[in-house]
C-alpha positions as CSV (number, residue, x, y, z in Angstrom):
1,M,31.5,11.1,4.1
2,T,33.1,7.8,2.5
3,S,29.7,5.4,3.9
4,Q,28.3,3.4,1.6
5,V,24.7,3.9,0.4
6,W,23.1,0.5,-1.3
7,L,20.6,1.4,-4.5
8,P,18.2,-0.8,-5.9
9,I,18.0,2.0,-8.9
10,P,21.4,3.1,-11.1
11,P,23.1,6.3,-9.1
12,E,23.7,7.3,-12.4
13,E,20.5,7.3,-13.3
14,I,18.7,9.3,-9.8
15,E,19.2,13.2,-10.5
16,G,20.7,15.0,-7.5
17,L,22.4,12.6,-5.1
18,P,24.5,15.0,-2.7
19,A,28.1,13.8,-2.9
20,G,29.6,11.7,-0.3
21,P,28.6,8.3,-0.2
22,R,29.9,5.7,-2.4
23,Y,27.3,4.7,-4.6
24,L,26.6,0.6,-5.0
25,F,23.8,-0.6,-6.9
26,W,21.9,-4.1,-5.8
27,D,18.0,-5.3,-6.6
28,G,19.3,-8.5,-5.4
29,G,19.5,-9.7,-9.8
30,D,16.2,-11.4,-11.6
31,D,16.5,-14.7,-9.2
32,G,17.6,-13.0,-6.3
33,D,21.2,-14.6,-6.9
34,Q,22.9,-11.6,-7.3
35,P,26.2,-11.2,-4.9
36,F,26.2,-8.0,-2.4
37,P,27.8,-5.4,-4.7
38,G,30.1,-4.4,-1.1
39,D,30.8,-5.6,2.5
40,P,27.7,-5.6,4.0
41,A,29.5,-3.7,7.5
42,E,30.5,-0.3,5.7
43,C,26.3,0.1,4.0
44,A,25.5,3.0,6.1
45,V,22.2,3.0,3.8
46,Y,20.2,0.4,2.3
47,V,17.5,1.2,0.1
48,V,15.4,-2.3,-0.4
49,P,14.4,-3.5,-3.8
50,Y,11.6,-3.0,-4.6
51,M,8.8,-5.7,-6.2
52,K,11.3,-8.6,-5.2
53,R,10.7,-11.6,-3.1
54,L,11.1,-11.5,1.0
55,S,13.7,-13.2,0.9
56,V,15.8,-10.9,-1.5
57,R,14.5,-7.8,0.2
58,V,15.3,-8.7,3.3
59,G,18.6,-11.1,2.7
60,P,20.5,-8.3,3.9
61,L,19.7,-7.6,6.7
62,E,21.8,-9.9,9.2
63,H,25.0,-8.2,7.3
64,L,24.1,-4.5,7.8
65,T,26.3,-4.7,11.2
66,N,26.6,-0.8,10.9
67,V,23.6,0.4,9.1
68,R,21.6,3.9,9.9
69,V,18.9,4.0,7.6
70,I,16.6,1.6,6.1
71,Q,14.4,3.0,3.2
72,T,11.9,1.1,1.8
73,L,10.3,1.9,-1.8
74,T,6.8,0.9,-0.3
75,A,4.3,2.6,1.6
76,G,4.2,-0.7,4.1
77,V,6.5,-1.6,5.7
78,D,5.3,-4.9,8.1
79,D,7.5,-7.2,6.0
80,I,10.8,-5.3,7.2
81,T,9.4,-4.6,10.9
82,D,8.8,-8.5,11.8
83,R,12.8,-8.8,10.6
84,L,14.9,-6.1,12.5
85,S,16.0,-8.1,15.8
86,T,19.4,-8.3,14.0
87,I,19.8,-4.5,13.4
88,P,21.5,-2.7,15.6
89,P,19.6,0.1,17.9
90,G,19.2,4.0,16.5
91,V,18.5,3.1,13.1
92,R,16.0,4.7,11.1
93,L,13.4,3.0,9.0
94,C,11.4,5.0,6.9
95,N,8.7,4.2,4.1
96,A,7.9,6.0,0.7
97,R,5.4,8.2,1.4
98,G,5.4,10.3,-1.4
99,V,5.4,8.1,-4.0
100,H,2.5,5.7,-4.2
101,E,-0.1,7.8,-3.7
102,T,-0.6,9.2,-6.7
103,S,-0.9,5.7,-8.2
104,T,-3.0,3.7,-5.7
105,A,-5.5,6.3,-6.1
106,E,-5.8,6.1,-9.7
107,L,-6.2,2.1,-9.0
108,A,-8.6,2.3,-6.0
109,L,-10.8,4.7,-8.3
110,T,-10.0,2.8,-11.3
111,L,-11.6,-0.5,-9.2
112,T,-14.1,1.4,-8.5
113,L,-15.5,2.6,-11.5
114,A,-15.1,-0.6,-13.2
115,A,-16.8,-2.7,-10.2
116,L,-19.7,-0.3,-9.9
117,R,-20.8,0.4,-14.1
118,G,-20.1,-3.5,-14.8
119,I,-16.6,-3.3,-16.9
120,P,-15.8,-7.4,-16.0
121,G,-18.7,-8.0,-17.9
122,F,-18.6,-5.8,-20.8
123,V,-15.2,-7.6,-21.2
124,R,-16.3,-11.0,-21.1
125,A,-19.4,-10.3,-23.3
126,Q,-16.9,-8.5,-26.0
127,Q,-15.1,-11.9,-25.6
128,Q,-18.3,-14.1,-26.3
129,E,-18.8,-11.0,-29.1
130,R,-22.6,-10.1,-27.5
131,W,-24.0,-6.6,-27.3
132,V,-25.2,-6.8,-23.4
133,G,-26.8,-2.8,-22.2
134,G,-28.0,-2.4,-19.2
135,V,-28.3,0.2,-16.1
136,H,-25.6,0.0,-14.0
137,P,-24.2,2.3,-10.4
138,A,-22.8,5.7,-11.0
139,L,-20.3,6.8,-8.8
140,A,-22.2,10.2,-8.6
141,D,-24.5,10.6,-6.2
142,K,-23.3,7.8,-3.7
143,N,-21.0,8.5,-0.2
144,V,-18.2,6.8,0.2
145,L,-15.9,5.9,3.4
146,I,-12.7,5.7,3.4
147,I,-10.8,3.5,5.8
148,G,-7.1,4.8,5.9
149,Y,-6.9,7.9,5.9
150,G,-3.0,9.1,5.6
151,A,-1.3,10.9,2.4
152,I,-3.1,7.6,0.3
153,G,-6.8,8.5,1.7
154,A,-5.7,11.5,1.1
155,A,-5.6,11.3,-2.5
156,I,-8.2,9.1,-3.5
157,E,-10.1,12.0,-2.2
158,D,-8.9,14.0,-4.4
159,R,-10.2,12.0,-7.1
160,L,-13.4,11.7,-5.8
161,V,-14.7,15.0,-5.5
162,P,-15.1,15.4,-9.3
163,F,-17.2,12.6,-9.6
164,E,-20.6,14.1,-7.6
165,V,-20.3,11.7,-4.5
166,A,-22.5,12.6,-1.9
167,R,-20.8,12.2,0.7
168,V,-16.7,11.8,1.9
169,A,-16.5,9.8,5.3
170,R,-13.2,9.8,6.8
171,I,-11.7,7.0,9.1
172,A,-7.4,6.8,10.5
173,R,-6.2,5.6,13.5
174,S,-7.5,8.7,16.2
175,R,-9.7,11.2,15.0
176,R,-8.7,14.9,13.5
177,T,-9.5,17.1,12.0
178,T,-8.6,18.6,8.4
179,A,-9.4,21.1,5.4
180,R,-11.6,18.8,3.9
181,G,-13.6,17.6,7.5
182,L,-13.7,15.4,10.6
183,V,-11.7,12.1,10.1
184,H,-13.2,10.0,12.5
185,P,-11.0,7.1,14.8
186,I,-11.3,3.8,13.5
187,T,-13.9,3.1,16.6
188,D,-16.7,4.4,14.7
189,V,-16.3,2.1,11.7
190,L,-19.0,-0.1,12.6
191,S,-21.5,3.4,13.0
192,L,-20.2,4.4,10.2
193,L,-20.7,1.5,7.7
194,P,-24.1,1.1,7.3
195,E,-24.6,4.6,5.6
196,A,-21.4,4.0,2.8
197,D,-22.0,2.9,-0.4
198,V,-18.3,2.3,-1.1
199,V,-15.7,1.5,1.6
200,I,-12.3,1.8,0.3
201,L,-9.7,0.1,2.5
202,C,-5.9,1.8,2.2
203,T,-5.2,1.0,6.0
204,P,-1.3,-0.1,6.8
205,F,-1.2,-3.4,7.7
206,T,-1.0,-3.8,11.4
207,E,-1.8,-5.8,14.4
208,A,-4.7,-3.5,14.6
209,T,-6.1,-3.9,11.3
210,K,-5.4,-7.2,10.5
211,G,-8.7,-9.0,10.1
212,L,-10.1,-5.7,10.7
213,V,-12.8,-6.0,7.7
214,D,-14.5,-9.4,9.4
215,A,-17.9,-11.1,9.4
216,G,-19.6,-8.5,11.7
217,F,-17.8,-6.0,9.7
218,L,-19.4,-7.2,6.1
219,A,-22.6,-7.6,8.0
220,R,-22.9,-3.8,8.6
221,M,-21.9,-2.8,5.1
222,K,-25.1,-1.7,3.5
223,D,-27.1,-4.4,1.0
224,G,-25.4,-3.5,-2.7
225,A,-22.2,-2.0,-1.0
226,L,-19.2,-1.6,-2.9
227,L,-15.9,-3.4,-0.9
228,V,-12.8,-2.1,-2.7
229,N,-8.9,-2.8,-1.2
230,V,-5.9,-1.4,-2.0
231,A,-4.6,-1.8,1.7
232,R,-3.4,-5.6,2.5
233,G,-4.9,-8.9,2.0
234,A,-4.9,-9.8,5.3
235,V,-7.4,-6.8,6.7
236,V,-9.4,-8.3,5.4
237,D,-11.7,-12.3,6.1
238,T,-11.4,-14.0,3.5
239,E,-13.6,-16.6,4.4
240,A,-15.7,-14.1,5.9
241,L,-15.8,-11.6,2.2
242,L,-16.7,-15.6,0.4
243,A,-20.1,-15.8,2.6
244,E,-21.1,-12.1,2.2
245,L,-20.3,-12.8,-1.8
246,A,-22.0,-16.0,-2.3
247,R,-25.0,-14.5,-0.8
248,G,-24.9,-11.4,-3.7
249,R,-25.4,-8.8,-0.7
250,I,-22.4,-7.2,-1.4
251,T,-19.4,-6.4,-4.2
252,A,-16.2,-6.7,-4.4
253,A,-12.8,-5.3,-5.8
254,L,-9.5,-6.3,-4.8
255,D,-6.2,-5.6,-6.2
256,V,-4.3,-7.2,-2.6
257,T,-5.6,-10.9,-1.6
258,D,-5.6,-13.3,0.9
259,P,-3.7,-15.7,0.0
260,E,-1.5,-13.5,-2.0
261,P,-0.4,-14.5,-5.2
262,L,-4.3,-15.7,-5.3
263,P,-3.3,-19.7,-6.2
264,P,-5.0,-21.8,-9.1
265,G,-8.2,-23.3,-8.1
266,H,-9.0,-21.0,-5.3
267,P,-12.5,-20.0,-4.4
268,L,-12.2,-15.9,-4.8
269,W,-11.5,-16.1,-8.4
270,Q,-14.8,-17.4,-9.6
271,A,-16.5,-15.7,-6.5
272,P,-20.6,-13.8,-8.0
273,G,-19.3,-10.0,-8.1
274,V,-15.7,-10.0,-6.7
275,L,-12.9,-7.4,-9.5
276,I,-9.6,-9.3,-8.9
277,S,-6.3,-6.8,-9.7
278,P,-3.4,-8.6,-8.9
279,H,-1.3,-6.1,-6.3
280,V,-1.1,-3.4,-9.3
281,G,-1.8,-0.4,-7.2
282,G,2.1,0.8,-6.7
283,P,3.8,-0.1,-9.9
284,S,3.1,2.0,-12.8
285,S,4.9,4.5,-15.1
286,A,4.4,7.2,-11.9
287,F,6.7,5.0,-9.3
288,L,10.3,5.5,-10.8
289,P,10.0,9.1,-11.2
290,R,9.0,10.2,-7.1
291,A,11.0,7.2,-6.1
292,K,13.6,9.1,-7.5
293,R,12.8,12.2,-6.2
294,L,12.4,10.8,-2.7
295,L,15.8,9.6,-2.7
296,A,17.9,12.2,-3.8
297,D,16.2,14.2,-1.5
298,Q,16.7,11.3,1.6
299,L,19.9,11.4,1.4
300,T,20.8,14.9,0.8
301,R,18.9,15.1,4.5
302,Y,21.0,12.5,5.5
303,V,24.6,13.9,4.2
304,N,23.5,17.6,5.4
305,Q,22.5,15.4,8.7
306,E,19.0,17.0,8.9
307,P,15.8,15.4,9.4
308,L,15.0,12.6,6.9
309,R,11.5,11.9,5.8
310,N,8.7,8.9,6.4
311,V,10.9,8.1,10.1
312,I,8.2,4.6,10.3
313,L,10.2,4.1,13.7
314,T,14.2,3.8,14.6
315,T,15.5,0.2,17.1
316,G,15.4,0.1,20.1
317,P,17.8,-2.9,21.9
318,G,17.7,-5.7,19.9
319,T,14.3,-4.9,18.0
320,A,12.1,-1.6,16.6
321,A,11.0,0.8,19.8
322,D,9.7,3.9,18.8
323,T,7.5,4.4,16.3
324,G,6.8,7.3,14.2
325,H,3.8,7.5,12.5
């Protein structure tokens, strides 16, 4: 096999890459001005650069006339699925399931604990050299609702268990049973919200989940509940959330916002009871070793003509056709 594989990580840094393809490094460069490493028409596997501007990530797509696999290094692929009109039929789009669970679950737990235990207030008091005590909620004995119970949702529950939570309820697109218990369908969400002390969003971003957390959703949350979002900003209706925060009825910890990046002067910055981190759920020291292992395994499967992992869809005539998750 002599097809090109475009990698955003230097190939010599990835252990276990199979022989056969010609591996070329391309991550778009610091300013998105890095020239293509070879003829795009000869690229069979395109690994989308991580944490680059959208214009950089999708820039090669219209030139990849013979691509067979598009592999992202993100769990969400909505930015790519929206731009597949130029991709030929039969191309498999794969996400990075297995890469971000550890880091994102860690941050979800960090945000939850920090918001409950009043860490932002302690930081502000430290900056002012003030000793401010008080009693804050613990995570122990709380009811937690995880919305989006896939690999990341399960990893979040793994980390919740040692904290002696009272109960974890799980919601996914459809009903199923896991080793840990029942996963409710998304249609049950409004009935489960009133019992949840902490609601953690880690759902994929789709047309079905866009604006899922609207005024009606927030109104069903119990007084004093905490909303944690490590999914996508647009899963939450920002105006509706601001209204609830202004009333002081609930609090929020957000790794993602809508709009994003959150511009200076936006009311979310100063809203009461909100903790904001700048979309850092995925990028941590845990990312690179897991990304390298995924690429080595996936490309070995590709070379050996074995089933690929994490196939989200296969393109049909002119557009995405066969959804696979």
